C-alpha positions in Angstrom: -21.8 -13.5 -24.4 -23.0 -10.5 -22.5 -27.1 -9.7 -23.1 -26.3 -6.1 -23.6 -24.2 -6.8 -26.9 -26.8 -8.4 -28.9 -29.1 -7.1 -31.2 -31.6 -9.2 -32.6 -33.7 -8.3 -35.9 -36.8 -10.3 -36.3 -39.3 -10.1 -39.3 -42.6 -11.3 -38.9 -42.9 -12.7 -43.1 -40.8 -14.5 -45.2 -37.8 -12.0 -46.6 -36.3 -12.2 -50.0 -32.6 -13.2 -49.9 -31.8 -9.5 -51.7 -33.0 -7.8 -48.6 -31.7 -9.9 -45.8 -28.1 -9.8 -47.5 -28.4 -5.8 -47.7 -29.0 -5.9 -43.6 -25.8 -7.9 -43.2 -23.3 -6.2 -45.5 -25.2 -2.9 -43.8 -24.0 -4.7 -40.6 -20.9 -5.8 -41.7 -19.2 -2.8 -42.9 -20.3 -0.8 -39.3 -19.0 -3.6 -37.4 -15.3 -3.5 -40.0 -15.2 0.0 -39.5 -15.8 0.2 -35.4 -14.9 -3.9 -34.5 -16.8 -3.6 -31.3 -17.9 -6.6 -29.5 -21.4 -6.7 -30.2 -23.3 -9.4 -31.8 -26.0 -9.1 -34.5 -29.0 -11.6 -35.4 -31.2 -11.7 -38.4 -33.6 -14.1 -37.8 -36.0 -14.9 -40.8 -37.7 -17.2 -42.8 -37.3 -16.5 -46.7 -39.2 -16.7 -49.7 -38.5 -19.7 -51.4 -34.8 -19.1 -52.7 -31.6 -22.2 -53.8 -28.8 -20.3 -52.9 -25.8 -21.8 -54.5 -22.5 -21.4 -51.5 -19.0 -21.0 -52.9 -18.2 -24.9 -52.8 -21.8 -25.7 -55.4 -20.1 -28.3 -58.0 -22.3 -28.3 -60.8 -23.1 -32.0 -60.4 -25.1 -30.7 -57.2 -27.2 -29.0 -59.5 -29.2 -31.5 -61.4 -30.7 -28.3 -64.0 -28.8 -25.5 -64.7 -30.0 -22.6 -62.6 -32.3 -20.9 -64.8 -34.3 -23.7 -65.3 -34.3 -24.7 -61.9 -35.7 -20.9 -61.0 -38.6 -21.6 -63.9 -38.9 -25.6 -62.7 -39.7 -24.6 -59.2 -40.7 -20.6 -59.0 -38.1 -20.0 -56.6 -35.2 -17.8 -57.0 -31.7 -19.4 -57.5 -28.9 -16.8 -56.0 -25.4 -17.0 -55.8 -24.3 -16.5 -52.3 -20.7 -15.6 -51.1 -20.9 -18.2 -48.1 -19.2 -21.6 -47.6 -20.9 -24.9 -48.5 -22.6 -25.8 -51.4 -26.5 -25.2 -52.6 -29.1 -25.4 -50.1 -32.9 -24.4 -49.9 -34.4 -22.0 -47.9 -38.2 -21.2 -47.6 -41.3 -20.9 -45.5 -41.1 -23.4 -42.4 -37.2 -22.9 -42.4 -35.4 -20.3 -39.2 -33.0 -18.7 -40.9 -30.2 -17.4 -38.6 -27.8 -15.1 -39.8 -25.0 -13.6 -37.3 -22.9 -10.8 -37.6 -20.2 -10.6 -35.6 -16.1 -9.1 -35.2 -14.2 -12.4 -35.2 -11.4 -10.7 -33.4 -13.3 -8.1 -31.2 -15.2 -11.7 -29.5 -11.4 -13.6 -29.7 -13.1 -16.0 -32.1 -11.4 -18.2 -34.6 -13.6 -18.9 -37.2 -13.7 -22.7 -36.9 -15.2 -22.3 -33.2 -17.4 -19.9 -34.6 -19.4 -22.5 -37.2 -19.1 -24.7 -33.7 -21.2 -22.2 -31.8 -23.3 -22.5 -35.0 -23.8 -26.5 -34.6 -24.4 -26.2 -30.6 -27.3 -23.6 -31.1 -28.5 -25.8 -33.8 -28.4 -28.8 -31.4 -29.0 -27.3 -28.6 -33.0 -25.6 -29.8 -33.4 -29.0 -31.4 -32.7 -30.9 -28.2 -35.6 -28.4 -26.6 -38.2 -29.9 -28.7 -36.9 -33.2 -28.2 -35.0 -33.8 -31.4 -31.6 -35.7 -30.4 -29.1 -33.7 -32.7 -25.9 -34.3 -32.8 -22.5 -33.3 -34.9 -21.8 -36.1 -37.8 -17.4 -36.4 -37.9 -16.1 -34.1 -41.0 -19.8 -32.7 -42.2 -20.9 -28.9 -41.1 -24.1 -28.6 -39.6 -26.7 -30.3 -37.0 -27.8 -34.0 -37.6 -30.7 -36.5 -35.7 -31.2 -39.7 -36.3 -34.4 -41.0 -38.9 -36.2 -44.0 -37.8 -34.3 -46.8 -39.5 -31.2 -45.1 -37.6 -29.8 -42.7 -40.7 -28.1 -39.5 -40.2 -30.5 -37.0 -41.6 -29.1 -33.4 -41.9 -32.0 -31.0 -40.4 -29.6 -27.7 -39.6 -27.4 -26.2 -42.7 -24.9 -24.2 -41.2 -23.1 -21.5 -43.8 -20.5 -18.5 -43.1 -18.9 -15.9 -45.0 -16.4 -13.3 -43.5 -15.2 -9.8 -44.7 -12.3 -8.0 -43.2 -13.2 -10.2 -39.9 -16.8 -10.0 -39.4 -18.8 -13.3 -40.3 -22.4 -13.0 -41.9 -25.0 -15.4 -43.1 -25.7 -18.4 -40.5 -27.2 -21.3 -40.4 -30.7 -22.6 -41.8 -33.2 -24.8 -39.1 -35.5 -27.1 -40.8 -38.7 -26.4 -38.6 -41.9 -27.1 -40.7 -40.5 -27.0 -44.1 -41.6 -28.8 -47.6 -38.6 -30.8 -47.6 -40.1 -31.3 -51.6 -37.3 -28.5 -53.2 -34.6 -30.2 -51.5 -35.3 -33.0 -54.0 -34.3 -30.7 -56.8 -30.5 -30.3 -55.8 -27.7 -32.4 -54.0 -28.5 -30.3 -50.9 -24.9 -29.5 -49.4 -23.3 -31.8 -51.7 -24.2 -34.6 -49.5 -24.8 -37.3 -52.0 -27.9 -37.7 -50.1 -31.6 -36.6 -48.8 -31.6 -34.3 -45.5 
């Protein structure tokens, strides 16, 4: 990727889901109207929020969304991205990538693979032996007992060939909010 074709917008403090989504949608429209080889990263930490992706099933949420919001104080938002329910909050690096797939000659599955690769390489730079798990999206590492644990969730959407949403990399995140849901519909903890 040509570095001159990459824009990065970083936020110094926690950002609401609505604010981050508005930035993405503005960029999606710009790139959809003028497809160029430009990648735009939005790097942030979210205020506490549960996002419900398109694959979220009722059994992934032990409580209805309004009750989950009341019980946790976190926002609960329906998200137009792939995947199921996940949690975002302070201590998680959230990176949204907006790019025009056709301008980059990039199939959506390769885009997902690239996001996984970024998460794996970032993990390795901090001594984490990250890997992919067959049939599952995201980046994984083994716990002390050898069980795979997901440390990076990935969910994307696309509109008019332009991607949005991205990855949530658990860095120094309180994992307790994940116990309120079935994260990513995995049937196991992160």
